[in-house]
GUKERO-870883 format. One record per residue (C-alpha): residue number from 1; residue in three letters; x, y, z. Coordinates in steps of 0.1 Angstrom, whole numbers, plus 5000, padded with zeros to 4 digits. Example, Ala and Ser with C-alpha at 12.3 -4.5 7.8 and 13.67 -1.06 7.14 Angstrom:
2
+-----+------+------+------+------+
| seq | type |    X |    Y |    Z |
+-----+------+------+------+------+
|   1 |  ALA | 5123 | 4955 | 5078 |
|   2 |  SER | 5137 | 4989 | 5071 |
+-----+------+------+------+------+
This chain:
294
+-----+------+------+------+------+
| seq | type |    X |    Y |    Z |
+-----+------+------+------+------+
|   1 |  UNK | 0181 | 4561 | 2600 |
|   2 |  UNK | 0178 | 4524 | 2605 |
|   3 |  UNK | 0149 | 4523 | 2581 |
|   4 |  UNK | 0169 | 4542 | 2555 |
|   5 |  UNK | 0198 | 4518 | 2557 |
|   6 |  UNK | 0175 | 4488 | 2555 |
|   7 |  UNK | 0157 | 4504 | 2525 |
|   8 |  UNK | 0190 | 4510 | 2506 |
|   9 |  UNK | 0201 | 4475 | 2514 |
|  10 |  UNK | 0168 | 4461 | 2500 |
|  11 |  UNK | 0172 | 4482 | 2469 |
|  12 |  UNK | 0207 | 4469 | 2465 |
|  13 |  UNK | 0195 | 4434 | 2468 |
|  14 |  UNK | 0169 | 4439 | 2441 |
|  15 |  UNK | 0195 | 4456 | 2419 |
|  16 |  UNK | 0218 | 4426 | 2422 |
|  17 |  UNK | 0190 | 4404 | 2409 |
|  18 |  UNK | 0185 | 4427 | 2379 |
|  19 |  UNK | 0221 | 4428 | 2367 |
|  20 |  UNK | 0248 | 4404 | 2376 |
|  21 |  UNK | 0279 | 4424 | 2369 |
|  22 |  UNK | 0292 | 4457 | 2354 |
|  23 |  UNK | 0320 | 4456 | 2329 |
|  24 |  UNK | 0327 | 4493 | 2331 |
|  25 |  UNK | 0313 | 4524 | 2347 |
|  26 |  UNK | 0326 | 4558 | 2335 |
|  27 |  UNK | 0314 | 4588 | 2356 |
|  28 |  UNK | 0320 | 4624 | 2346 |
|  29 |  UNK | 0311 | 4652 | 2371 |
|  30 |  UNK | 0312 | 4688 | 2359 |
|  31 |  UNK | 0314 | 4711 | 2389 |
|  32 |  UNK | 0307 | 4742 | 2368 |
|  33 |  UNK | 0270 | 4733 | 2369 |
|  34 |  UNK | 0271 | 4702 | 2391 |
|  35 |  UNK | 0259 | 4678 | 2364 |
|  36 |  UNK | 0267 | 4641 | 2364 |
|  37 |  UNK | 0270 | 4618 | 2334 |
|  38 |  UNK | 0274 | 4580 | 2337 |
|  39 |  UNK | 0281 | 4554 | 2310 |
|  40 |  UNK | 0276 | 4519 | 2324 |
|  41 |  UNK | 0281 | 4487 | 2305 |
|  42 |  UNK | 0262 | 4457 | 2321 |
|  43 |  UNK | 0277 | 4424 | 2311 |
|  44 |  UNK | 0244 | 4406 | 2318 |
|  45 |  UNK | 0208 | 4416 | 2328 |
|  46 |  UNK | 0186 | 4389 | 2342 |
|  47 |  UNK | 0153 | 4408 | 2343 |
|  48 |  UNK | 0132 | 4431 | 2321 |
|  49 |  UNK | 0143 | 4460 | 2343 |
|  50 |  UNK | 0177 | 4476 | 2349 |
|  51 |  UNK | 0180 | 4492 | 2383 |
|  52 |  UNK | 0208 | 4516 | 2393 |
|  53 |  UNK | 0213 | 4531 | 2427 |
|  54 |  UNK | 0225 | 4567 | 2431 |
|  55 |  UNK | 0242 | 4572 | 2464 |
|  56 |  UNK | 0237 | 4609 | 2469 |
|  57 |  UNK | 0209 | 4634 | 2468 |
|  58 |  UNK | 0194 | 4654 | 2452 |
|  59 |  UNK | 0188 | 4641 | 2417 |
|  60 |  UNK | 0172 | 4665 | 2393 |
|  61 |  UNK | 0162 | 4663 | 2356 |
|  62 |  UNK | 0175 | 4628 | 2351 |
|  63 |  UNK | 0177 | 4613 | 2316 |
|  64 |  UNK | 0184 | 4577 | 2306 |
|  65 |  UNK | 0193 | 4560 | 2274 |
|  66 |  UNK | 0196 | 4522 | 2269 |
|  67 |  UNK | 0214 | 4511 | 2238 |
|  68 |  UNK | 0213 | 4548 | 2225 |
|  69 |  UNK | 0175 | 4549 | 2228 |
|  70 |  UNK | 0156 | 4570 | 2255 |
|  71 |  UNK | 0145 | 4546 | 2282 |
|  72 |  UNK | 0112 | 4545 | 2302 |
|  73 |  UNK | 0124 | 4548 | 2338 |
|  74 |  UNK | 0111 | 4555 | 2373 |
|  75 |  UNK | 0130 | 4572 | 2401 |
|  76 |  UNK | 0125 | 4563 | 2438 |
|  77 |  UNK | 0139 | 4589 | 2461 |
|  78 |  UNK | 0158 | 4576 | 2491 |
|  79 |  UNK | 0176 | 4594 | 2519 |
|  80 |  UNK | 0204 | 4594 | 2510 |
|  81 |  UNK | 0204 | 4586 | 2473 |
|  82 |  UNK | 0178 | 4570 | 2451 |
|  83 |  UNK | 0170 | 4542 | 2427 |
|  84 |  UNK | 0165 | 4545 | 2389 |
|  85 |  UNK | 0146 | 4516 | 2374 |
|  86 |  UNK | 0142 | 4513 | 2336 |
|  87 |  UNK | 0124 | 4488 | 2313 |
|  88 |  UNK | 0147 | 4469 | 2289 |
|  89 |  UNK | 0145 | 4441 | 2264 |
|  90 |  UNK | 0182 | 4438 | 2262 |
|  91 |  UNK | 0200 | 4412 | 2283 |
|  92 |  UNK | 0237 | 4410 | 2273 |
|  93 |  UNK | 0263 | 4437 | 2271 |
|  94 |  UNK | 0237 | 4464 | 2278 |
|  95 |  UNK | 0249 | 4499 | 2276 |
|  96 |  UNK | 0232 | 4526 | 2297 |
|  97 |  UNK | 0237 | 4563 | 2297 |
|  98 |  UNK | 0225 | 4583 | 2327 |
|  99 |  UNK | 0226 | 4620 | 2333 |
| 100 |  UNK | 0212 | 4643 | 2360 |
| 101 |  UNK | 0219 | 4675 | 2379 |
| 102 |  UNK | 0226 | 4676 | 2416 |
| 103 |  UNK | 0239 | 4699 | 2444 |
| 104 |  UNK | 0259 | 4697 | 2476 |
| 105 |  UNK | 0290 | 4681 | 2461 |
| 106 |  UNK | 0312 | 4711 | 2471 |
| 107 |  UNK | 0315 | 4728 | 2504 |
| 108 |  UNK | 0336 | 4758 | 2515 |
| 109 |  UNK | 0364 | 4752 | 2540 |
| 110 |  UNK | 0390 | 4779 | 2550 |
| 111 |  UNK | 0386 | 4799 | 2518 |
| 112 |  UNK | 0389 | 4767 | 2498 |
| 113 |  UNK | 0364 | 4745 | 2479 |
| 114 |  UNK | 0362 | 4709 | 2489 |
| 115 |  UNK | 0346 | 4683 | 2466 |
| 116 |  UNK | 0336 | 4650 | 2481 |
| 117 |  UNK | 0319 | 4621 | 2464 |
| 118 |  UNK | 0311 | 4585 | 2475 |
| 119 |  UNK | 0302 | 4556 | 2452 |
| 120 |  UNK | 0289 | 4524 | 2467 |
| 121 |  UNK | 0297 | 4492 | 2448 |
| 122 |  UNK | 0266 | 4470 | 2448 |
| 123 |  UNK | 0277 | 4448 | 2419 |
| 124 |  UNK | 0308 | 4432 | 2407 |
| 125 |  UNK | 0325 | 4459 | 2387 |
| 126 |  UNK | 0356 | 4453 | 2365 |
| 127 |  UNK | 0364 | 4489 | 2359 |
| 128 |  UNK | 0353 | 4522 | 2375 |
| 129 |  UNK | 0365 | 4556 | 2362 |
| 130 |  UNK | 0356 | 4589 | 2377 |
| 131 |  UNK | 0365 | 4622 | 2361 |
| 132 |  UNK | 0358 | 4655 | 2378 |
| 133 |  UNK | 0361 | 4688 | 2359 |
| 134 |  UNK | 0367 | 4719 | 2380 |
| 135 |  UNK | 0349 | 4752 | 2373 |
| 136 |  UNK | 0366 | 4777 | 2350 |
| 137 |  UNK | 0388 | 4802 | 2369 |
| 138 |  UNK | 0398 | 4777 | 2396 |
| 139 |  UNK | 0429 | 4756 | 2404 |
| 140 |  UNK | 0440 | 4728 | 2428 |
| 141 |  UNK | 0451 | 4741 | 2461 |
| 142 |  UNK | 0488 | 4738 | 2469 |
| 143 |  UNK | 0491 | 4708 | 2492 |
| 144 |  UNK | 0514 | 4727 | 2515 |
| 145 |  UNK | 0486 | 4752 | 2521 |
| 146 |  UNK | 0460 | 4725 | 2528 |
| 147 |  UNK | 0453 | 4706 | 2561 |
| 148 |  UNK | 0436 | 4677 | 2542 |
| 149 |  UNK | 0447 | 4658 | 2510 |
| 150 |  UNK | 0441 | 4679 | 2479 |
| 151 |  UNK | 0436 | 4649 | 2457 |
| 152 |  UNK | 0424 | 4617 | 2474 |
| 153 |  UNK | 0430 | 4589 | 2465 |
| 154 |  UNK | 0464 | 4603 | 2456 |
| 155 |  UNK | 0466 | 4582 | 2424 |
| 156 |  UNK | 0442 | 4606 | 2407 |
| 157 |  UNK | 0456 | 4619 | 2374 |
| 158 |  UNK | 0455 | 4657 | 2369 |
| 159 |  UNK | 0449 | 4671 | 2334 |
| 160 |  UNK | 0433 | 4700 | 2317 |
| 161 |  UNK | 0406 | 4708 | 2290 |
| 162 |  UNK | 0414 | 4742 | 2277 |
| 163 |  UNK | 0412 | 4765 | 2307 |
| 164 |  UNK | 0397 | 4739 | 2330 |
| 165 |  UNK | 0415 | 4714 | 2352 |
| 166 |  UNK | 0402 | 4679 | 2357 |
| 167 |  UNK | 0412 | 4650 | 2380 |
| 168 |  UNK | 0405 | 4614 | 2370 |
| 169 |  UNK | 0407 | 4581 | 2389 |
| 170 |  UNK | 0405 | 4546 | 2374 |
| 171 |  UNK | 0404 | 4514 | 2394 |
| 172 |  UNK | 0389 | 4479 | 2398 |
| 173 |  UNK | 0368 | 4481 | 2430 |
| 174 |  UNK | 0358 | 4452 | 2452 |
| 175 |  UNK | 0321 | 4444 | 2460 |
| 176 |  UNK | 0332 | 4434 | 2495 |
| 177 |  UNK | 0354 | 4464 | 2501 |
| 178 |  UNK | 0345 | 4499 | 2514 |
| 179 |  UNK | 0327 | 4525 | 2492 |
| 180 |  UNK | 0348 | 4544 | 2468 |
| 181 |  UNK | 0355 | 4579 | 2482 |
| 182 |  UNK | 0370 | 4608 | 2464 |
| 183 |  UNK | 0381 | 4643 | 2474 |
| 184 |  UNK | 0394 | 4674 | 2456 |
| 185 |  UNK | 0404 | 4707 | 2473 |
| 186 |  UNK | 0406 | 4737 | 2449 |
| 187 |  UNK | 0405 | 4774 | 2451 |
| 188 |  UNK | 0394 | 4804 | 2430 |
| 189 |  UNK | 0421 | 4821 | 2411 |
| 190 |  UNK | 0432 | 4856 | 2422 |
| 191 |  UNK | 0400 | 4876 | 2418 |
| 192 |  UNK | 0418 | 4909 | 2422 |
| 193 |  UNK | 0440 | 4901 | 2392 |
| 194 |  UNK | 0411 | 4890 | 2371 |
| 195 |  UNK | 0391 | 4921 | 2381 |
| 196 |  UNK | 0421 | 4942 | 2370 |
| 197 |  UNK | 0422 | 4925 | 2336 |
| 198 |  UNK | 0384 | 4930 | 2332 |
| 199 |  UNK | 0387 | 4967 | 2342 |
| 200 |  UNK | 0416 | 4972 | 2317 |
| 201 |  UNK | 0395 | 4955 | 2289 |
| 202 |  UNK | 0365 | 4978 | 2298 |
| 203 |  UNK | 0387 | 5009 | 2296 |
| 204 |  UNK | 0401 | 4999 | 2262 |
| 205 |  UNK | 0366 | 4992 | 2250 |
| 206 |  UNK | 0353 | 5025 | 2262 |
| 207 |  UNK | 0384 | 5044 | 2247 |
| 208 |  UNK | 0379 | 5026 | 2214 |
| 209 |  UNK | 0342 | 5035 | 2213 |
| 210 |  UNK | 0349 | 5071 | 2222 |
| 211 |  UNK | 0375 | 5073 | 2195 |
| 212 |  UNK | 0352 | 5057 | 2170 |
| 213 |  UNK | 0323 | 5081 | 2180 |
| 214 |  UNK | 0345 | 5112 | 2178 |
| 215 |  UNK | 0358 | 5101 | 2144 |
| 216 |  UNK | 0323 | 5094 | 2132 |
| 217 |  UNK | 0311 | 5128 | 2145 |
| 218 |  UNK | 0340 | 5146 | 2129 |
| 219 |  UNK | 0335 | 5128 | 2096 |
| 220 |  UNK | 0298 | 5136 | 2097 |
| 221 |  UNK | 0305 | 5173 | 2104 |
| 222 |  UNK | 0331 | 5175 | 2077 |
| 223 |  UNK | 0308 | 5158 | 2052 |
| 224 |  UNK | 0280 | 5183 | 2060 |
| 225 |  UNK | 0304 | 5213 | 2057 |
| 226 |  UNK | 0318 | 5200 | 2024 |
| 227 |  UNK | 0283 | 5195 | 2010 |
| 228 |  UNK | 0274 | 5231 | 2017 |
| 229 |  UNK | 0302 | 5245 | 1996 |
| 230 |  UNK | 0299 | 5258 | 1961 |
| 231 |  UNK | 0315 | 5238 | 1933 |
| 232 |  UNK | 0343 | 5263 | 1930 |
| 233 |  UNK | 0351 | 5261 | 1967 |
| 234 |  UNK | 0349 | 5223 | 1966 |
| 235 |  UNK | 0375 | 5222 | 1938 |
| 236 |  UNK | 0400 | 5241 | 1960 |
| 237 |  UNK | 0393 | 5218 | 1989 |
| 238 |  UNK | 0398 | 5187 | 1967 |
| 239 |  UNK | 0430 | 5201 | 1954 |
| 240 |  UNK | 0444 | 5207 | 1989 |
| 241 |  UNK | 0433 | 5172 | 2000 |
| 242 |  UNK | 0452 | 5157 | 1970 |
| 243 |  UNK | 0483 | 5175 | 1982 |
| 244 |  UNK | 0483 | 5164 | 2018 |
| 245 |  UNK | 0463 | 5195 | 2029 |
| 246 |  UNK | 0488 | 5222 | 2021 |
| 247 |  UNK | 0498 | 5242 | 1990 |
| 248 |  UNK | 0512 | 5275 | 1980 |
| 249 |  UNK | 0486 | 5299 | 1966 |
| 250 |  UNK | 0505 | 5303 | 1933 |
| 251 |  UNK | 0505 | 5265 | 1928 |
| 252 |  UNK | 0468 | 5265 | 1933 |
| 253 |  UNK | 0465 | 5291 | 1906 |
| 254 |  UNK | 0488 | 5271 | 1883 |
| 255 |  UNK | 0468 | 5239 | 1888 |
| 256 |  UNK | 0434 | 5254 | 1883 |
| 257 |  UNK | 0415 | 5271 | 1854 |
| 258 |  UNK | 0408 | 5302 | 1875 |
| 259 |  UNK | 0426 | 5335 | 1875 |
| 260 |  UNK | 0447 | 5348 | 1904 |
| 261 |  UNK | 0418 | 5370 | 1915 |
| 262 |  UNK | 0393 | 5342 | 1914 |
| 263 |  UNK | 0416 | 5319 | 1935 |
| 264 |  UNK | 0423 | 5347 | 1960 |
| 265 |  UNK | 0385 | 5353 | 1964 |
| 266 |  UNK | 0378 | 5316 | 1969 |
| 267 |  UNK | 0406 | 5312 | 1995 |
| 268 |  UNK | 0393 | 5342 | 2013 |
| 269 |  UNK | 0358 | 5327 | 2014 |
| 270 |  UNK | 0371 | 5294 | 2027 |
| 271 |  UNK | 0392 | 5313 | 2053 |
| 272 |  UNK | 0361 | 5331 | 2065 |
| 273 |  UNK | 0344 | 5297 | 2070 |
| 274 |  UNK | 0375 | 5285 | 2090 |
| 275 |  UNK | 0381 | 5258 | 2065 |
| 276 |  UNK | 0416 | 5270 | 2055 |
| 277 |  UNK | 0444 | 5289 | 2071 |
| 278 |  UNK | 0465 | 5313 | 2050 |
| 279 |  UNK | 0500 | 5324 | 2060 |
| 280 |  UNK | 0527 | 5344 | 2041 |
| 281 |  UNK | 0555 | 5323 | 2028 |
| 282 |  UNK | 0581 | 5339 | 2005 |
| 283 |  UNK | 0564 | 5357 | 1976 |
| 284 |  UNK | 0532 | 5336 | 1980 |
| 285 |  UNK | 0509 | 5324 | 2006 |
| 286 |  UNK | 0508 | 5289 | 2022 |
| 287 |  UNK | 0472 | 5276 | 2023 |
| 288 |  UNK | 0465 | 5248 | 2049 |
| 289 |  UNK | 0433 | 5229 | 2049 |
| 290 |  UNK | 0415 | 5223 | 2082 |
| 291 |  UNK | 0423 | 5188 | 2095 |
| 292 |  UNK | 0386 | 5180 | 2099 |
| 293 |  UNK | 0383 | 5180 | 2061 |
| 294 |  UNK | 0412 | 5157 | 2055 |
+-----+------+------+------+------+
């Protein structure tokens, strides 16, 4: 442990020699996938290397840009933390972009999620801003239900990005002061309610698919039946469809070129195929087309 502290102290001393001060440091942490992005503006760099100390582990898949160009960097793993050292030929107002993935920023405590993050200040820093984006489907815990501060420091500003909540702090830290420490306590939203919504959506999707399938199957069957009819039988079916599926037999005769006997025979044929239904109505017959053919 003593060796670790000494090593970090040595790295900090070297870093101080490589960059005299930081004008601004903007850190964004996305707890959805535990990725960290940092935009750092160095006022002055006094070496051909920029060094930056990360105060937590692990650091995976790091990527660095200096002045919007990918930088050649080396990473030295420390416990805890690590140092990223990059070659540069820029010396004033040098902008660095750093991104990496990590883990262990969130722990469970009494059915809640607790985010903790510490940032050591090794250089004079005019402005430090940290923004933490909570995972989708979560919300800050009610302070009355928590045994520890939900947002610490308490001046953190709470906002939202669509369906996701974020907390942001901005301050001017002191190089001689204690490390910057941050904490957020949040919870998963009611999973039973979400599961009920998901189940309802699934039921509606299944019902819609079933309705579509039955309609498709019915239309396919009706199409096959219609195609198998004779041209005379088709003419009767088409006439019934044009009249909302029902006509008096005498009206069918009056609207066709066939005789009463011919129409009577065609309707009988369609009736045997269960495609129409004939019932007595007054002095004529009412002919109803099967709904599947409508």
